[in-house]
NUBA-283313 format. One record per residue: residue in one letter; x, z, y of N, C-alpha, C in turn. Coordinates in steps of 0.2 Angstrom, whole numbers, padded with zeros to 4 digits, always signed. Layout:
% NUBA-283313
aXZYXZYXZY;...
This chain:
% NUBA-283313
m-0040+0084-0007-0039+0076-0008-0033+0075-0012;d-0034+0071-0018-0028+0070-0022-0026+0063-0021;t-0019+0062-0019-0016+0056-0018-0011+0055-0023;t-0010+0048-0025-0006+0046-0030-0003+0040-0028;h+0004+0038-0030+0006+0032-0029+0005+0028-0035;v+0002+0022-0035+0000+0018-0040+0002+0010-0040;a+0002+0007-0045+0001+0000-0045-0004-0003-0049;v-0009-0007-0046-0015-0009-0049-0016-0016-0049;d-0018-0019-0055-0020-0026-0055-0027-0027-0055;g-0030-0032-0051-0037-0033-0050-0038-0039-0047;w-0045-0041-0046-0047-0047-0043-0050-0045-0036;v-0049-0050-0031-0052-0049-0025-0059-0051-0026;d-0064-0047-0023-0071-0048-0023-0073-0052-0018;d-0071-0052-0012-0073-0056-0006-0067-0058-0002;i-0068-0062+0003-0062-0064+0008-0060-0057+0012;p-0054-0056+0011-0052-0050+0015-0054-0050+0023;a-0055-0045+0026-0057-0045+0033-0052-0041+0037;p-0052-0043+0043-0048-0040+0048-0051-0033+0049;g-0046-0028+0050-0049-0021+0052-0046-0019+0058;p-0047-0012+0060-0045-0010+0066-0037-0010+0067;r-0034-0010+0073-0027-0010+0074-0023-0014+0069;g-0024-0020+0069-0020-0024+0065-0020-0023+0057;t-0025-0021+0055-0026-0019+0047-0030-0025+0044;a-0030-0025+0038-0034-0029+0034-0037-0025+0028;t-0044-0026+0026-0047-0023+0021-0050-0028+0016;f-0050-0025+0010-0053-0029+0004-0055-0025-0002;d-0059-0027-0006-0061-0023-0012-0057-0027-0018;l-0054-0023-0022-0051-0025-0028-0055-0023-0034;i-0057-0027-0038-0061-0026-0044-0056-0025-0050;v-0056-0019-0053-0051-0017-0058-0055-0016-0065;r-0053-0020-0070-0056-0019-0077-0053-0013-0080;p-0057-0010-0085-0055-0004-0088-0048-0006-0092;a-0044-0001-0093-0037-0003-0096-0038-0005-0103;d-0043-0002-0106-0045-0004-0113-0051-0009-0114;a-0051-0013-0110-0057-0018-0109-0058-0022-0115;d-0053-0023-0119-0054-0027-0126-0058-0023-0131;t-0057-0016-0130-0061-0012-0135-0066-0007-0132;a-0067-0008-0126-0072-0004-0122-0079-0007-0123;a-0085-0003-0123-0091-0005-0124-0092-0011-0118;t-0097-0016-0120-0097-0022-0115-0101-0019-0109;d-0104-0014-0108-0107-0011-0102-0103-0007-0098;t-0096-0006-0100-0092-0002-0097-0091-0005-0090;p-0092-0001-0084-0091-0004-0078-0084-0006-0076;d-0084-0011-0072-0077-0011-0068-0076-0006-0062;t-0071-0005-0060-0070+0000-0054-0068-0004-0048;v-0071-0002-0043-0070-0005-0036-0065+0000-0032;v-0060-0004-0030-0055+0000-0026-0055-0002-0019;s-0057+0001-0014-0057-0001-0007-0050-0001-0005;c-0047-0006-0003-0040-0007-0001-0040-0008+0007;t-0034-0006+0010-0032-0007+0017-0025-0008+0017;s-0022-0012+0022-0015-0012+0023-0014-0013+0031;g-0009-0010+0033-0007-0011+0040+0000-0014+0041;a+0003-0015+0035+0009-0019+0035+0009-0026+0037;p+0012-0028+0042+0011-0035+0046+0012-0041+0041;q+0016-0041+0036+0017-0046+0032+0011-0046+0026;i+0009-0040+0024+0004-0040+0019-0003-0042+0023;t-0004-0039+0029-0010-0041+0033-0010-0048+0034;h-0005-0052+0036-0005-0059+0037-0007-0062+0030;a-0004-0061+0025-0005-0064+0019-0013-0063+0016;l-0015-0057+0017-0022-0056+0016-0027-0060+0020;l-0026-0060+0026-0030-0064+0031-0029-0072+0031;t-0024-0074+0028-0023-0081+0028-0022-0085+0021;d-0020-0081+0016-0019-0084+0009-0023-0081+0004;i-0026-0076+0004-0029-0073-0002-0036-0075-0002;q-0039-0077-0007-0046-0080-0008-0050-0075-0013;p-0056-0075-0013-0060-0072-0018-0058-0075-0025;g-0057-0070-0030-0055-0073-0037-0048-0073-0038;d-0044-0072-0033-0037-0071-0034-0035-0065-0038;l-0030-0065-0043-0028-0059-0046-0022-0056-0043;l-0022-0050-0041-0017-0047-0037-0014-0041-0041;r-0008-0039-0039-0005-0033-0041-0003-0030-0034;v-0007-0024-0033-0005-0020-0027-0003-0014-0029;s+0002-0011-0024+0004-0004-0025+0004-0001-0019;g+0003+0006-0019+0002+0010-0013+0000+0017-0015;n-0003+0020-0010-0006+0027-0011-0013+0027-0012;l-0015+0029-0018-0022+0030-0020-0025+0037-0018;v-0031+0037-0015-0034+0043-0013-0041+0043-0017;q-0042+0047-0022-0048+0048-0026-0054+0049-0021;p-0060+0047-0023-0066+0048-0019-0068+0055-0019;l-0071+0057-0013-0073+0063-0012-0079+0065-0016;a-0083+0060-0018-0090+0061-0022-0090+0056-0027;p-0094+0058-0033-0095+0053-0038-0098+0047-0036;g-0097+0041-0038-0100+0035-0036-0097+0031-0029;e-0092+0035-0026-0089+0032-0020-0082+0028-0023;a-0081+0023-0019-0074+0019-0021-0068+0023-0019;a-0063+0023-0024-0056+0026-0022-0053+0021-0017;r-0049+0024-0013-0046+0021-0007-0039+0020-0008;l-0036+0014-0007-0029+0012-0008-0026+0010-0002;t-0021+0013+0000-0017+0010+0006-0011+0006+0003;v-0012+0000+0004-0007-0005+0001-0001-0006+0004;h+0005-0005+0001+0012-0006+0003+0015-0012+0000;g+0013-0014-0006+0016-0020-0009+0010-0024-0012;l+0011-0031-0012+0006-0035-0014+0010-0041-0017;e+0007-0043-0024+0010-0049-0027+0004-0053-0030;v+0004-0059-0029-0001-0063-0032+0000-0065-0039;l-0004-0063-0044-0002-0065-0051-0006-0071-0053;d-0011-0073-0050-0015-0079-0051-0020-0081-0046;t-0021-0087-0045-0026-0089-0039-0032-0091-0042;a-0037-0091-0038-0044-0093-0039-0044-0101-0041;l-0048-0103-0045-0049-0110-0047-0051-0114-0041;i-0056-0112-0037-0059-0116-0031-0058-0112-0025;p-0054-0115-0020-0052-0111-0014-0059-0111-0010;v-0059-0105-0006-0065-0104-0001-0063-0107+0005;i-0068-0111+0008-0067-0113+0015-0068-0108+0020;g-0065-0108+0025-0066-0104+0031-0063-0097+0031;n-0058-0096+0027-0054-0090+0027-0051-0089+0034;c-0052-0082+0036-0049-0080+0043-0042-0082+0043;g-0039-0085+0049-0032-0087+0049-0030-0091+0054;
């Protein structure tokens, strides 16, 4: 299993969800680095994220909405099989831009 420390920018796909033992989970949608020159059918990458850091978990469960653009940093584990999502354990979170329309009913 290959683990790398990374910082990734991407959009939140859905409302972050509470996980086991005080964690929060969410999917981050990441565009290809060369999106301007890549073929139009080049797929985005889904990175499955989780955090157990209390401040980050609180922010994810109370402030983050679908469509928010985030920069997350942490330890990335590559998927074991093709087609599976990479997994990122988040240690840092920065909101780069917020969604235009807030979602009602965020856990909090």
